[in-house]
C-alpha positions, 0 to 999 in steps of 0.5 A: 400203930405198932404193936406195944411188945413188953418182951415178957415171952409168954407167947414164946414160952406157949407156942404148943398153942399155935399149931404153926409153930409146932416145930419150934417147940421143945416139948414143953410149949416153949419155943426153942429160939427163945432166949434166957432174957426173953428175946427171940435169937432168930428175931430178923428170921422169925417166922411170919406168924411171930410178927404183928406187922408181917400177919397184918400184912399178909391176912388181916389187911383186907378184913380190918383196919390196922388199929383194930387188928391191933387192939385185938392183938393186945387184948389176946396179949393181956388174956395170956397174961392172965392166964400164964403169969405166976 
């Protein structure tokens, strides 16, 4: 299962909620690498925490199945959309 990112950019506009990404925050929660079309300008070199598959391999593979991890990420994504969408 692959995380179905729709490139809405909500997670990248609220990195102030993620302590590991504070150095990328331009001061309003927005990532300095988020482009106007909601893409990551450093996508191939993005931090591991921004890569769902990489974080599963590094941190979660010993604790849960990949499908469960993806489902949890989908749920958090939905929650962020509900909270931050206009």
